[in-house]
TIKE-652050 format. One line per 10 residues: their letters; for each residue x, y, z of C-alpha. Coordinates in nm, 4 decimals. Layout:
# TIKE-652050
a> X:Y:Z | ...
//
This chain:
# TIKE-652050
mserasdkkv> -3.1584:-2.6068:-2.4273 | -3.0590:-2.9611:-2.5081 | -3.2764:-3.2666:-2.5300 | -3.2150:-3.6372:-2.4646 | -3.4603:-3.9217:-2.5081 | -3.4348:-4.0297:-2.1442 | -3.4972:-3.8168:-1.8351 | -3.2450:-4.0144:-1.6323 | -2.9139:-3.8511:-1.5530 | -2.6490:-3.9379:-1.8073
erktikclvw> -2.2770:-3.8847:-1.8066 | -2.1965:-3.5911:-2.0323 | -1.9253:-3.6554:-2.2850 | -1.7416:-3.4141:-2.5065 | -1.9109:-3.3934:-2.8438 | -1.6901:-3.5079:-3.1329 | -1.9117:-3.3822:-3.4160 | -2.1842:-3.1205:-3.4448 | -2.4309:-3.1821:-3.7285 | -2.5966:-2.8677:-3.8635
dlddtlwrgv> -2.9318:-2.8186:-4.0293 | -2.9174:-2.5396:-4.2915 | -3.2505:-2.3626:-4.3475 | -3.3318:-2.1234:-4.0604 | -3.0497:-2.2789:-3.8573 | -2.7109:-2.2127:-4.0155 | -2.8579:-1.9454:-4.2387 | -3.1736:-1.7343:-4.2314 | -3.4343:-1.8337:-4.4864 | -3.5189:-2.1397:-4.6947
lledgdvslr> -3.2804:-2.1921:-4.9844 | -3.5326:-2.3484:-5.2240 | -3.7773:-2.0623:-5.1649 | -3.5288:-1.7775:-5.1602 | -3.1787:-1.8260:-5.2934 | -3.0690:-1.5037:-5.1218 | -3.0272:-1.6575:-4.7760 | -2.7878:-1.4999:-4.5251 | -2.5767:-1.6493:-4.2486 | -2.7179:-1.6183:-3.9006
lrvrdiilal> -2.5281:-1.3892:-3.6682 | -2.2234:-1.5508:-3.5036 | -2.2490:-1.8683:-3.7161 | -1.9105:-1.8151:-3.8781 | -1.7473:-1.7464:-3.5406 | -1.9098:-2.0573:-3.3908 | -1.7945:-2.2798:-3.6772 | -1.4376:-2.1516:-3.6514 | -1.4344:-2.1844:-3.2721 | -1.5596:-2.5433:-3.2793
dsrgilqsia> -1.3051:-2.6280:-3.5479 | -1.0223:-2.4873:-3.3344 | -1.1435:-2.7009:-3.0418 | -1.1151:-3.0170:-3.2519 | -1.4914:-3.0664:-3.2799 | -1.5793:-3.1920:-3.6265 | -1.8823:-3.0583:-3.8132 | -2.1194:-3.1900:-4.0768 | -2.4617:-3.1218:-4.2252 | -2.7965:-3.3004:-4.2293
skndfdnaae> -3.0266:-3.0921:-4.4479 | -3.3241:-3.1574:-4.6722 | -3.2090:-2.9629:-4.9746 | -3.0689:-2.9910:-5.3229 | -2.7031:-3.0844:-5.2769 | -2.5538:-2.8745:-5.5569 | -2.7440:-2.5585:-5.4621 | -2.6631:-2.5922:-5.0925 | -2.2961:-2.6743:-5.1558 | -2.2665:-2.3730:-5.3870
klqefglley> -2.4135:-2.1468:-5.1198 | -2.1801:-2.2869:-4.8521 | -1.8876:-2.2341:-5.0889 | -2.0053:-1.8761:-5.1439 | -1.9973:-1.8233:-4.7658 | -1.6486:-1.9786:-4.7506 | -1.7653:-2.2578:-4.5177 | -1.7966:-2.5715:-4.7305 | -1.4524:-2.7023:-4.6306 | -1.5525:-2.7168:-4.2637
flypqinwns> -1.8163:-2.9875:-4.3140 | -1.7157:-3.3527:-4.3420 | -1.9425:-3.6050:-4.5175 | -2.2312:-3.3562:-4.5555 | -2.5670:-3.5279:-4.6016 | -2.7712:-3.2887:-4.8136 | -3.0584:-3.4933:-4.9547 | -3.4246:-3.5748:-4.8960 | -3.3729:-3.8589:-4.6499 | -3.4796:-3.8451:-4.2863
ksssvkkiae> -3.2516:-3.6433:-4.0628 | -3.1886:-3.9475:-3.8430 | -3.0627:-4.1537:-4.1380 | -2.8330:-3.8666:-4.2372 | -2.6955:-3.8310:-3.8837 | -2.6374:-4.2053:-3.8633 | -2.4547:-4.2011:-4.1971 | -2.2272:-3.9220:-4.0735 | -2.1429:-4.1136:-3.7553 | -2.0611:-4.4247:-3.9590
slnigldaia> -1.8455:-4.2276:-4.2034 | -1.6512:-4.0645:-3.9205 | -1.6409:-4.3946:-3.7281 | -1.7572:-4.2371:-3.4035 | -2.0351:-4.3292:-3.1639 | -2.3785:-4.1707:-3.1789 | -2.3346:-4.0494:-2.8216 | -2.0518:-3.8279:-2.9520 | -2.2868:-3.6534:-3.2001 | -2.4885:-3.3356:-3.1482
fiddqpfera> -2.7583:-3.2219:-3.3924 | -2.8863:-2.8646:-3.4179 | -3.2121:-2.7828:-3.5995 | -3.4811:-2.5158:-3.5771 | -3.7699:-2.7595:-3.6315 | -3.9149:-2.9445:-3.3278 | -4.0351:-3.2237:-3.5586 | -3.6862:-3.2874:-3.6962 | -3.5274:-3.2879:-3.3497 | -3.7947:-3.5270:-3.2254
evrdalpdvl> -3.7429:-3.7572:-3.5245 | -3.3674:-3.7769:-3.4560 | -3.4163:-3.8083:-3.0808 | -3.6641:-4.0949:-3.1185 | -3.4590:-4.2847:-3.3781 | -3.1167:-4.2114:-3.2242 | -3.1655:-4.1544:-2.8502 | -2.7928:-4.1174:-2.7811 | -2.7652:-3.8081:-3.0011 | -2.7716:-3.4718:-2.8243
cidaanldsl> -3.0383:-3.2571:-2.9927 | -3.0157:-2.8779:-2.9709 | -3.2763:-2.6157:-3.0583 | -3.1351:-2.3635:-3.3070 | -3.3037:-2.0916:-3.1015 | -3.0216:-2.1442:-2.8512 | -2.7451:-2.0974:-3.1060 | -2.5958:-1.7971:-2.9257 | -2.5102:-2.0061:-2.6183 | -2.3892:-2.3115:-2.8117
leipemnprf> -2.0211:-2.2532:-2.7377 | -2.0852:-2.2360:-2.3639 | -2.2475:-2.5763:-2.3098 | -2.0166:-2.8289:-2.1390 | -2.0288:-3.0844:-2.4207 | -1.8734:-2.8324:-2.6592 | -1.5828:-2.7543:-2.4291 | -1.3089:-3.0178:-2.4208 | -1.0839:-2.9932:-2.1164 | -0.7749:-2.9378:-2.3313
itedsevrrl> -0.7088:-2.8058:-2.6800 | -0.4183:-3.0137:-2.8099 | -0.2065:-2.9982:-3.1241 | -0.4152:-3.2871:-3.2572 | -0.7370:-3.0993:-3.1775 | -0.6367:-2.7979:-3.3827 | -0.5778:-3.0038:-3.6980 | -0.8337:-3.2800:-3.6468 | -1.0492:-3.1790:-3.9438 | -0.7447:-3.1709:-4.1702
myiseiarnk> -0.6484:-3.5209:-4.0557 | -0.9953:-3.6433:-4.1499 | -0.9654:-3.4741:-4.4894 | -0.6391:-3.6648:-4.5409 | -0.8232:-3.9831:-4.4453 | -1.0892:-3.9135:-4.7065 | -0.8096:-3.8862:-4.9655 | -0.6612:-4.2164:-4.8449 | -0.9973:-4.3886:-4.8686 | -1.0471:-4.2590:-5.2220
veaefigpke> -0.7096:-4.3978:-5.3285 | -0.7867:-4.7272:-5.1551 | -1.1219:-4.7585:-5.3351 | -0.9451:-4.7164:-5.6685 | -0.6517:-4.9439:-5.5793 | -0.6332:-5.2755:-5.7628 | -0.4413:-5.5430:-5.5780 | -0.4062:-5.7112:-5.2390 | -0.4773:-5.5140:-4.9198 | -0.1141:-5.5551:-4.8082
eflaslemvf> 0.0109:-5.3883:-5.1260 | -0.2132:-5.0889:-5.0669 | -0.0970:-5.0622:-4.7060 | 0.2649:-5.0804:-4.8221 | 0.1964:-4.8008:-5.0712 | 0.1010:-4.5713:-4.7818 | 0.4631:-4.5743:-4.6546 | 0.3479:-4.5756:-4.2919 | 0.5779:-4.4880:-4.0023 | 0.4572:-4.5935:-3.6567
tissakeedl> 0.6371:-4.4133:-3.3743 | 0.6393:-4.5264:-3.0103 | 0.7892:-4.3224:-2.7283 | 0.7664:-4.2802:-2.3545 | 0.5052:-4.0129:-2.2893 | 0.6469:-3.6712:-2.2059 | 0.4718:-3.4008:-2.0098 | 0.3724:-3.2230:-2.3299 | 0.1974:-3.5436:-2.4454 | -0.0297:-3.5715:-2.1433
kraeeltirt> -0.3085:-3.3412:-2.2615 | -0.3504:-3.5583:-2.5703 | -0.3120:-3.8739:-2.3588 | -0.5992:-3.7646:-2.1329 | -0.8034:-3.6792:-2.4413 | -0.7393:-4.0260:-2.5844 | -0.8695:-4.1970:-2.2704 | -1.1868:-3.9854:-2.2863 | -1.2523:-3.9960:-2.6616 | -1.1555:-4.3548:-2.7473
nqlnttgyty> -1.4308:-4.6106:-2.6841 | -1.4266:-4.8908:-2.9407 | -1.0551:-4.9710:-2.9256 | -1.0122:-4.9327:-2.5507 | -0.9373:-5.2382:-2.3366 | -1.0816:-5.1129:-2.0091 | -1.2668:-4.7868:-2.0655 | -1.0640:-4.6311:-1.7847 | -1.0201:-4.2546:-1.8108 | -0.7219:-4.0812:-1.6559
sfdelnefrl> -0.6665:-3.7148:-1.5821 | -0.3567:-3.5169:-1.6740 | -0.2349:-3.5332:-1.3126 | -0.2924:-3.9089:-1.2841 | -0.1092:-3.9732:-1.6079 | 0.1766:-3.7531:-1.4939 | 0.2107:-3.9626:-1.1774 | 0.2355:-4.2764:-1.3896 | 0.4857:-4.1044:-1.6188 | 0.7106:-4.0252:-1.3223
sekhklliss> 0.6612:-4.3594:-1.1466 | 0.9465:-4.6102:-1.1556 | 0.6873:-4.8888:-1.1394 | 0.4975:-4.7852:-1.4514 | 0.5551:-4.7278:-1.8196 | 0.3373:-4.4852:-2.0117 | 0.3830:-4.5202:-2.3875 | 0.2268:-4.3052:-2.6578 | 0.2278:-4.3743:-3.0309 | 0.1744:-4.1762:-3.3488
lddrfgaygk> 0.1313:-4.2654:-3.7151 | 0.2342:-4.0875:-4.0342 | 0.2112:-4.1801:-4.4004 | 0.2580:-4.0169:-4.7390 | -0.0739:-3.8347:-4.7048 | 0.0214:-3.6731:-4.3746 | 0.0003:-3.7251:-3.9992 | -0.2665:-3.9175:-3.8102 | -0.1421:-3.7572:-3.4873 | -0.1100:-3.9298:-3.1515
iglaliecqn> -0.3281:-4.2392:-3.1899 | -0.2288:-4.4948:-2.9242 | -0.1634:-4.5203:-2.5514 | -0.0418:-4.7982:-2.3230 | -0.0090:-4.7969:-1.9451 | 0.1898:-5.0834:-1.7938 | 0.2457:-5.1636:-1.4273 | 0.5924:-5.3184:-1.4023 | 0.6805:-5.5600:-1.1244 | 0.9967:-5.7713:-1.1222
eiwtiklllm> 0.8496:-6.0759:-1.2935 | 0.5058:-5.9606:-1.4066 | 0.4073:-5.6699:-1.6273 | 0.0362:-5.5839:-1.6239 | -0.1163:-5.3776:-1.9049 | -0.3619:-5.1535:-1.7214 | -0.4791:-4.9751:-2.0336 | -0.4291:-5.0206:-2.4069 | -0.6147:-4.8090:-2.6577 | -0.5936:-4.7148:-3.0233
scrvmsrgvg> -0.7782:-4.4414:-3.2107 | -1.0580:-4.5693:-3.4327 | -0.9135:-4.3628:-3.7179 | -0.6409:-4.6245:-3.7727 | -0.8686:-4.9270:-3.7432 | -0.8363:-5.0170:-4.1113 | -0.4614:-4.9579:-4.1386 | -0.3454:-5.2880:-3.9928 | -0.1485:-5.1247:-3.7109 | -0.3717:-5.2181:-3.4187
killnhvlmm> -0.1302:-5.4678:-3.2632 | 0.2005:-5.2823:-3.3096 | 0.1951:-5.1035:-2.9734 | 0.0935:-5.4251:-2.7974 | 0.3660:-5.6206:-2.9764 | 0.6232:-5.3628:-2.8674 | 0.5178:-5.4038:-2.5041 | 0.5523:-5.7813:-2.5397 | 0.9011:-5.7451:-2.6859 | 1.0089:-5.5140:-2.4044
arernaivra> 0.8795:-5.7592:-2.1444 | 1.0506:-6.0516:-2.3203 | 1.3863:-5.8731:-2.2937 | 1.3341:-5.8508:-1.9172 | 1.2008:-6.2082:-1.8829 | 0.8715:-6.0744:-1.7520 | 0.5305:-6.2388:-1.7845 | 0.2724:-6.0085:-1.9428 | -0.0807:-5.9864:-1.8101 | -0.3523:-5.7508:-1.9260
efivndrnrm> -0.6645:-5.6149:-1.7632 | -0.9769:-5.6098:-1.9760 | -1.3299:-5.4917:-1.9006 | -1.5972:-5.6203:-2.1364 | -1.8448:-5.3681:-2.2751 | -2.0665:-5.3426:-2.5813 | -1.8021:-5.1591:-2.7863 | -1.4584:-5.3062:-2.7336 | -1.5050:-5.6535:-2.8786 | -1.2283:-5.5823:-3.1296
myvtykfsgf> -0.9756:-5.5293:-2.8491 | -1.0804:-5.8601:-2.6930 | -1.0114:-6.0271:-3.0286 | -0.6782:-5.8433:-3.0512 | -0.5660:-5.9928:-2.7213 | -0.6826:-6.3420:-2.8162 | -0.5054:-6.3326:-3.1538 | -0.1908:-6.2024:-2.9842 | -0.1545:-6.5106:-2.7670 | -0.3390:-6.4013:-2.4527
keyrkdgdfi> -0.5564:-6.6429:-2.2576 | -0.8024:-6.5727:-1.9792 | -0.6134:-6.6105:-1.6513 | -0.8939:-6.4936:-1.4215 | -1.2478:-6.3685:-1.4760 | -1.4866:-6.1872:-1.2447 | -1.8053:-6.0646:-1.4100 | -1.7088:-5.8212:-1.6861 | -1.3484:-5.8087:-1.5653 | -1.0943:-6.0373:-1.7336
lfqhdptlip> -0.7265:-6.0748:-1.6504 | -0.5391:-6.2101:-1.9505 | -0.1959:-6.3716:-1.9505 | 0.0296:-6.3925:-2.2547 | 0.1837:-6.7141:-2.3813 | 0.5570:-6.6236:-2.3880 | 0.6308:-6.8863:-2.6535 | 0.4434:-6.6772:-2.9102 | 0.6718:-6.4223:-3.0757 | 0.4980:-6.1006:-3.1844
vipeyvklqv> 0.5494:-5.9826:-3.5408 | 0.5555:-5.6258:-3.6730 | 0.3847:-5.5986:-4.0174 | 0.6348:-5.5572:-4.3000 | 0.4341:-5.2733:-4.4533 | 0.4982:-5.0475:-4.1502 | 0.8255:-4.8905:-4.0426 | 0.8540:-4.8943:-3.6609 | 1.0367:-4.6068:-3.4997 | 1.1066:-4.6258:-3.1243
md> 1.2072:-4.3035:-2.9496 | 1.3569:-4.2590:-2.6038
//
């Protein structure tokens, strides 16, 4: 039922966004030919189910925007689609625009369309996108990619968090003044705490979903993370961010192996949703401050891939130097003479 550009076996990942075609896919009929289109059976239930699972949704449709948006509003569904691309551009360009707007990888996108030509066009231009024939709509909710292992508190409100982000971006675009002043106007509160058992579902989800701001790409299961949480030789920290527009949810995770004189960061990741908020180094800086209080040297494992260049730069700008390198694996060591700084425009809250 699904199509990839390559026949080779690929690792299936949970889809982060499903992009819908409209005519003869989401609804029956062609809007420009017959304005009296009707929703396909089960479409509403599918949209609501995906939304509750934390899977975002958008639209790539060749249609008149105002007419299509009015019809979606009439069906009570317009609010479920983020960055809808309703225009006369190629479907692949629309899908790519959606991925860029959401700041997620193309391999986390699925595209459903009734037309073989349109699926082939997207598949050829964007081979990482999972293409689905609308004829298989009834079994959409059963495919593995549409079934995250856990439904977390963050999952249930993910679309609303993105809507808040759209509001932030609108305010930022209209803001006149230095970037720091805008960030200060957000009244951000960054919270760091030791992960509790109830945090572990989201922690596992973070290791699976976060690619660009992930130092190693390691994924950990709920049970593995729980072992680290209970271990006297490890620290498992989770962070969240809030501002005057609302909550970003749990957006950061750090796993540290603690020996007497050396602390090794086994994993450090940050959700891409906070990339532009200037908070990327706060969790790392907190780890460095904790280690400093215990006179411990901080090292950090890093595995180079084609996505996490920003995390490499984060380590370098935070005073880490390459201590050992073996292929794509790098072991960094921090210069203890460099004192980390928390940005003044963020309030740091540390919980037990």
